[in-house]
Phi, psi and omega in degrees: 000135179280167181300319181293317181289326177291325176295317179295320179297314179296321179297316178297318179295321178297319179293318177299315178300316181298309184292320176295321178297316179291322179297319182272353183303315179300322179293320178298318178297315179301310183291327177294317181292309182291330175295321177295320177299317183288331179303323181255017177054038180279359181257358184214158175270134178258155181301135177081005181249148177267000181293130175240113183291150176294151184301323181295323180291322178296314181296314179296322177296321179293320177296318180299314186275320190241001179058034176211143177278356181282116180264120180292148178276124179279137177282134177277142177295150178304150187301322185269354185268144178287146179239157176109182185295337183272002181295145179301142179082007181236038180300139177079005182279342180288157179277161179296330182292328181288334180268002187296323184268002184254115175271142180242084176060049176089006177291163180288138177276138178278150179286134178278131178261128178256106187281349186303315179301320179290324177296318178296320177300314181290333173294317177298319177298316180298313179296319178297316178297317179301308182291321179297321179292318177298318179292329176295319177296315178302313181294327180295328176280325185288321190250008180239141183279328183271079182288337179296318180292320177298314179297318179299315180294321179295315179296317177300321179294339176267319187285317184301308180295324179295317179296322181291339176295333185255011179274000000 
C-alpha cells in the first residue's frame, strides 16, 4: 500500500468509526444508565423489601433485559401458602449465601459473598461509559466539519430503537 492509499484508508476508517460511534451512542447511554439502575436492583421489588420502584425504572429495566416495554404481571402466592426457600417442595432453592452462617453438625461453612464492592465497581463502569459516550458525541461535533451527517446518525440512533419498540 502506498502512503497516499494508506492515508485514505485510515481516513475512511476514522469516518466509519465516528459515524458508527455516534449512531450507537444513544443505545450506549441507555444501557449505561439502565445497567446502573439494575446493578442496585432499583428496577424491581425484592422479597422482604418495602421498596416499590417507579414505573419508569421498571419499564426501562424491562426494555434493557427483554427488549420490550411490556412488564409481565407477577402472580402472587396464595394467601395461606408459605413462600420462600423453606417452602415444601423447594429443597435446594435457597442461595449459598443464606446457608453461610448455619453450621450443620460440624459441616463446612460456606464463604459469605459481599456484592457491594463489585456493585460499586460496575456503577463506576456505568458512569464512565455514560460520560465517555457524551464526550465522544461532543468531540464528534467539535472536530468534524460535516455536522449534518453527525446529527443525522445521532437522530437515527435514537429514532430507530424507539420505532422498533412499537413494531
